[in-house]
C-alpha positions as protocol buffer text, in pm:
chain_id: "A"
residue {
  index: 1
  type: UNK
  ca { x: 2634 y: -2034 z: -13078 }
}
residue {
  index: 2
  type: UNK
  ca { x: 2697 y: -2336 z: -12855 }
}
residue {
  index: 3
  type: UNK
  ca { x: 2918 y: -2117 z: -12621 }
}
residue {
  index: 4
  type: UNK
  ca { x: 2650 y: -1830 z: -12610 }
}
residue {
  index: 5
  type: UNK
  ca { x: 2374 y: -2104 z: -12543 }
}
residue {
  index: 6
  type: UNK
  ca { x: 2582 y: -2291 z: -12270 }
}
residue {
  index: 7
  type: UNK
  ca { x: 2665 y: -1957 z: -12116 }
}
residue {
  index: 8
  type: UNK
  ca { x: 2253 y: -1851 z: -12126 }
}
residue {
  index: 9
  type: UNK
  ca { x: 2180 y: -2216 z: -11970 }
}
residue {
  index: 10
  type: UNK
  ca { x: 2450 y: -2139 z: -11683 }
}
residue {
  index: 11
  type: UNK
  ca { x: 2296 y: -1804 z: -11626 }
}
residue {
  index: 12
  type: UNK
  ca { x: 1936 y: -1912 z: -11632 }
}
residue {
  index: 13
  type: UNK
  ca { x: 2021 y: -2188 z: -11380 }
}
residue {
  index: 14
  type: UNK
  ca { x: 2219 y: -1930 z: -11137 }
}
residue {
  index: 15
  type: UNK
  ca { x: 1918 y: -1712 z: -11163 }
}
residue {
  index: 16
  type: UNK
  ca { x: 1677 y: -2013 z: -11098 }
}
residue {
  index: 17
  type: UNK
  ca { x: 1887 y: -2146 z: -10787 }
}
residue {
  index: 18
  type: UNK
  ca { x: 1949 y: -1780 z: -10657 }
}
residue {
  index: 19
  type: UNK
  ca { x: 1579 y: -1747 z: -10647 }
}
residue {
  index: 20
  type: UNK
  ca { x: 1487 y: -2073 z: -10507 }
}
residue {
  index: 21
  type: UNK
  ca { x: 1749 y: -2078 z: -10242 }
}
residue {
  index: 22
  type: UNK
  ca { x: 1835 y: -1724 z: -10173 }
}
residue {
  index: 23
  type: UNK
  ca { x: 2057 y: -1824 z: -9867 }
}
residue {
  index: 24
  type: UNK
  ca { x: 2394 y: -2015 z: -9849 }
}
residue {
  index: 25
  type: UNK
  ca { x: 2282 y: -2277 z: -9579 }
}
residue {
  index: 26
  type: UNK
  ca { x: 1903 y: -2347 z: -9527 }
}
residue {
  index: 27
  type: UNK
  ca { x: 1805 y: -2552 z: -9228 }
}
residue {
  index: 28
  type: UNK
  ca { x: 1413 y: -2660 z: -9196 }
}
residue {
  index: 29
  type: UNK
  ca { x: 1260 y: -2873 z: -8972 }
}
residue {
  index: 30
  type: UNK
  ca { x: 918 y: -3006 z: -8934 }
}
residue {
  index: 31
  type: UNK
  ca { x: 703 y: -3121 z: -8638 }
}
residue {
  index: 32
  type: UNK
  ca { x: 950 y: -2955 z: -8397 }
}
residue {
  index: 33
  type: UNK
  ca { x: 885 y: -2854 z: -8028 }
}
residue {
  index: 34
  type: UNK
  ca { x: 1058 y: -2502 z: -7925 }
}
residue {
  index: 35
  type: UNK
  ca { x: 1314 y: -2724 z: -7721 }
}
residue {
  index: 36
  type: UNK
  ca { x: 1413 y: -2910 z: -8014 }
}
residue {
  index: 37
  type: UNK
  ca { x: 1474 y: -2571 z: -8171 }
}
residue {
  index: 38
  type: UNK
  ca { x: 1703 y: -2478 z: -7899 }
}
residue {
  index: 39
  type: UNK
  ca { x: 1904 y: -2797 z: -7958 }
}
residue {
  index: 40
  type: UNK
  ca { x: 1943 y: -2735 z: -8307 }
}
residue {
  index: 41
  type: UNK
  ca { x: 2040 y: -2375 z: -8230 }
}
residue {
  index: 42
  type: UNK
  ca { x: 2313 y: -2514 z: -8012 }
}
residue {
  index: 43
  type: UNK
  ca { x: 2447 y: -2766 z: -8247 }
}
residue {
  index: 44
  type: UNK
  ca { x: 2460 y: -2500 z: -8526 }
}
residue {
  index: 45
  type: UNK
  ca { x: 2651 y: -2231 z: -8309 }
}
residue {
  index: 46
  type: UNK
  ca { x: 2893 y: -2514 z: -8198 }
}
residue {
  index: 47
  type: UNK
  ca { x: 2957 y: -2610 z: -8547 }
}
residue {
  index: 48
  type: UNK
  ca { x: 2991 y: -2231 z: -8652 }
}
residue {
  index: 49
  type: UNK
  ca { x: 3235 y: -2205 z: -8389 }
}
residue {
  index: 50
  type: UNK
  ca { x: 3442 y: -2540 z: -8447 }
}
residue {
  index: 51
  type: UNK
  ca { x: 3488 y: -2409 z: -8805 }
}
residue {
  index: 52
  type: UNK
  ca { x: 3555 y: -2064 z: -8728 }
}
residue {
  index: 53
  type: UNK
  ca { x: 3274 y: -1937 z: -8974 }
}
residue {
  index: 54
  type: UNK
  ca { x: 3087 y: -1597 z: -8956 }
}
residue {
  index: 55
  type: UNK
  ca { x: 2704 y: -1585 z: -8970 }
}
residue {
  index: 56
  type: UNK
  ca { x: 2567 y: -1275 z: -9169 }
}
residue {
  index: 57
  type: UNK
  ca { x: 2192 y: -1203 z: -9221 }
}
residue {
  index: 58
  type: UNK
  ca { x: 2054 y: -1512 z: -8995 }
}
residue {
  index: 59
  type: UNK
  ca { x: 1703 y: -1554 z: -9075 }
}
residue {
  index: 60
  type: UNK
  ca { x: 1502 y: -1798 z: -8879 }
}
residue {
  index: 61
  type: UNK
  ca { x: 1097 y: -1820 z: -8825 }
}
residue {
  index: 62
  type: UNK
  ca { x: 799 y: -2080 z: -8759 }
}
residue {
  index: 63
  type: UNK
  ca { x: 603 y: -2156 z: -9079 }
}
residue {
  index: 64
  type: UNK
  ca { x: 355 y: -2402 z: -9201 }
}
residue {
  index: 65
  type: UNK
  ca { x: 279 y: -2466 z: -9565 }
}
residue {
  index: 66
  type: UNK
  ca { x: -18 y: -2648 z: -9713 }
}
residue {
  index: 67
  type: UNK
  ca { x: -175 y: -2706 z: -10059 }
}
residue {
  index: 68
  type: UNK
  ca { x: -520 y: -2584 z: -10139 }
}
residue {
  index: 69
  type: UNK
  ca { x: -730 y: -2606 z: -10425 }
}
residue {
  index: 70
  type: UNK
  ca { x: -922 y: -2281 z: -10578 }
}
residue {
  index: 71
  type: UNK
  ca { x: -1272 y: -2334 z: -10613 }
}
residue {
  index: 72
  type: UNK
  ca { x: -1519 y: -2028 z: -10660 }
}
residue {
  index: 73
  type: UNK
  ca { x: -1263 y: -1794 z: -10532 }
}
residue {
  index: 74
  type: UNK
  ca { x: -1198 y: -2020 z: -10203 }
}
residue {
  index: 75
  type: UNK
  ca { x: -914 y: -2178 z: -10098 }
}
residue {
  index: 76
  type: UNK
  ca { x: -1009 y: -2551 z: -9999 }
}
residue {
  index: 77
  type: UNK
  ca { x: -734 y: -2742 z: -9788 }
}
residue {
  index: 78
  type: UNK
  ca { x: -625 y: -3057 z: -9984 }
}
residue {
  index: 79
  type: UNK
  ca { x: -593 y: -3366 z: -9781 }
}
residue {
  index: 80
  type: UNK
  ca { x: -342 y: -3536 z: -10035 }
}
residue {
  index: 81
  type: UNK
  ca { x: -109 y: -3356 z: -10231 }
}
residue {
  index: 82
  type: UNK
  ca { x: -75 y: -3450 z: -10607 }
}
residue {
  index: 83
  type: UNK
  ca { x: -61 y: -3286 z: -10939 }
}
residue {
  index: 84
  type: UNK
  ca { x: -393 y: -3035 z: -10959 }
}
residue {
  index: 85
  type: UNK
  ca { x: -383 y: -2739 z: -11187 }
}
residue {
  index: 86
  type: UNK
  ca { x: -560 y: -2542 z: -10942 }
}
residue {
  index: 87
  type: UNK
  ca { x: -365 y: -2586 z: -10635 }
}
residue {
  index: 88
  type: UNK
  ca { x: -199 y: -2328 z: -10476 }
}
residue {
  index: 89
  type: UNK
  ca { x: 70 y: -2332 z: -10193 }
}
residue {
  index: 90
  type: UNK
  ca { x: -1 y: -2143 z: -9902 }
}
residue {
  index: 91
  type: UNK
  ca { x: 227 y: -2037 z: -9623 }
}
residue {
  index: 92
  type: UNK
  ca { x: 169 y: -1901 z: -9272 }
}
residue {
  index: 93
  type: UNK
  ca { x: 408 y: -1753 z: -9045 }
}
residue {
  index: 94
  type: UNK
  ca { x: 302 y: -1603 z: -8698 }
}
residue {
  index: 95
  type: UNK
  ca { x: 276 y: -1216 z: -8699 }
}
residue {
  index: 96
  type: UNK
  ca { x: 506 y: -1200 z: -8413 }
}
residue {
  index: 97
  type: UNK
  ca { x: 806 y: -1341 z: -8661 }
}
residue {
  index: 98
  type: UNK
  ca { x: 654 y: -1127 z: -8938 }
}
residue {
  index: 99
  type: UNK
  ca { x: 707 y: -811 z: -8701 }
}
residue {
  index: 100
  type: UNK
  ca { x: 1029 y: -948 z: -8596 }
}
residue {
  index: 101
  type: UNK
  ca { x: 1163 y: -1010 z: -8952 }
}
residue {
  index: 102
  type: UNK
  ca { x: 1054 y: -683 z: -9087 }
}
residue {
  index: 103
  type: UNK
  ca { x: 1093 y: -446 z: -8782 }
}
residue {
  index: 104
  type: UNK
  ca { x: 716 y: -385 z: -8783 }
}
residue {
  index: 105
  type: UNK
  ca { x: 478 y: -341 z: -8510 }
}
residue {
  index: 106
  type: UNK
  ca { x: 145 y: -513 z: -8684 }
}
residue {
  index: 107
  type: UNK
  ca { x: -155 y: -646 z: -8489 }
}
residue {
  index: 108
  type: UNK
  ca { x: -398 y: -869 z: -8611 }
}
residue {
  index: 109
  type: UNK
  ca { x: -717 y: -955 z: -8519 }
}
residue {
  index: 110
  type: UNK
  ca { x: -833 y: -1341 z: -8525 }
}
residue {
  index: 111
  type: UNK
  ca { x: -1010 y: -1281 z: -8844 }
}
residue {
  index: 112
  type: UNK
  ca { x: -727 y: -1076 z: -9039 }
}
residue {
  index: 113
  type: UNK
  ca { x: -445 y: -1168 z: -9248 }
}
residue {
  index: 114
  type: UNK
  ca { x: -144 y: -1014 z: -9429 }
}
residue {
  index: 115
  type: UNK
  ca { x: -100 y: -1160 z: -9753 }
}
residue {
  index: 116
  type: UNK
  ca { x: 219 y: -1165 z: -9980 }
}
residue {
  index: 117
  type: UNK
  ca { x: 225 y: -1300 z: -10326 }
}
residue {
  index: 118
  type: UNK
  ca { x: 555 y: -1321 z: -10486 }
}
residue {
  index: 119
  type: UNK
  ca { x: 369 y: -1345 z: -10856 }
}
residue {
  index: 120
  type: UNK
  ca { x: 96 y: -1122 z: -10863 }
}
residue {
  index: 121
  type: UNK
  ca { x: -93 y: -897 z: -10631 }
}
residue {
  index: 122
  type: UNK
  ca { x: -401 y: -1074 z: -10469 }
}
residue {
  index: 123
  type: UNK
  ca { x: -703 y: -831 z: -10593 }
}
residue {
  index: 124
  type: UNK
  ca { x: -949 y: -869 z: -10320 }
}
residue {
  index: 125
  type: UNK
  ca { x: -1014 y: -727 z: -9950 }
}
residue {
  index: 126
  type: UNK
  ca { x: -1108 y: -1058 z: -9828 }
}
residue {
  index: 127
  type: UNK
  ca { x: -970 y: -1441 z: -9838 }
}
residue {
  index: 128
  type: UNK
  ca { x: -1177 y: -1765 z: -9773 }
}
residue {
  index: 129
  type: UNK
  ca { x: -976 y: -2067 z: -9637 }
}
residue {
  index: 130
  type: UNK
  ca { x: -1207 y: -2380 z: -9624 }
}
residue {
  index: 131
  type: UNK
  ca { x: -1505 y: -2183 z: -9460 }
}
residue {
  index: 132
  type: UNK
  ca { x: -1307 y: -1924 z: -9283 }
}
residue {
  index: 133
  type: UNK
  ca { x: -1338 y: -1576 z: -9421 }
}
residue {
  index: 134
  type: UNK
  ca { x: -1030 y: -1354 z: -9352 }
}
residue {
  index: 135
  type: UNK
  ca { x: -1008 y: -981 z: -9409 }
}
residue {
  index: 136
  type: UNK
  ca { x: -669 y: -844 z: -9571 }
}
residue {
  index: 137
  type: UNK
  ca { x: -510 y: -601 z: -9320 }
}
residue {
  index: 138
  type: UNK
  ca { x: -243 y: -575 z: -9571 }
}
residue {
  index: 139
  type: UNK
  ca { x: -184 y: -673 z: -9928 }
}
residue {
  index: 140
  type: UNK
  ca { x: 217 y: -663 z: -9978 }
}
residue {
  index: 141
  type: UNK
  ca { x: 357 y: -651 z: -10321 }
}
residue {
  index: 142
  type: UNK
  ca { x: 719 y: -720 z: -10174 }
}
residue {
  index: 143
  type: UNK
  ca { x: 908 y: -767 z: -9848 }
}
residue {
  index: 144
  type: UNK
  ca { x: 1111 y: -467 z: -9729 }
}
C-alpha cells in the first residue's frame, strides 16, 4: 500500500510539473525593452554554443498578466493582488505573436479579442475589462 501510494504521489507530482512547466527551460523577464531582449538572446545563444546544446521548439512572445475581480460579468482590474475567491488571472499577448506562434493570419480591430481558457469555454460573445467592452473574434478551446 505504501509503495502504490508513493508511486501515485510521484506520478501526480510529475503531471503537475509537466502541466505547470511544459518546457525544460523557461526564462521570463518583466519591464524589459526590445534592446534588453536582444541582449538576453545573445547571452542565451552564447551559453547554448559554449555548452554544445541544441535548442528544440523554442518559444518566445510578449505578454502581460494581471489580476481581475469578476463582478456582474465584468473583469475589474485589481490594484493589489491578494487572496480573492472571485479573482481571475488574465494574460494578454499581441496578435502578431499569436499569429507567429500559431501560424495564423488573424487581424483584430481595436475592440476585438481572441479568448483561450484552459479550464472551460468562455460562453459569451463579449467581455468587459474595466469599462472596455470587447467583442470575441474567436473563443478557443485549445491551442493548435
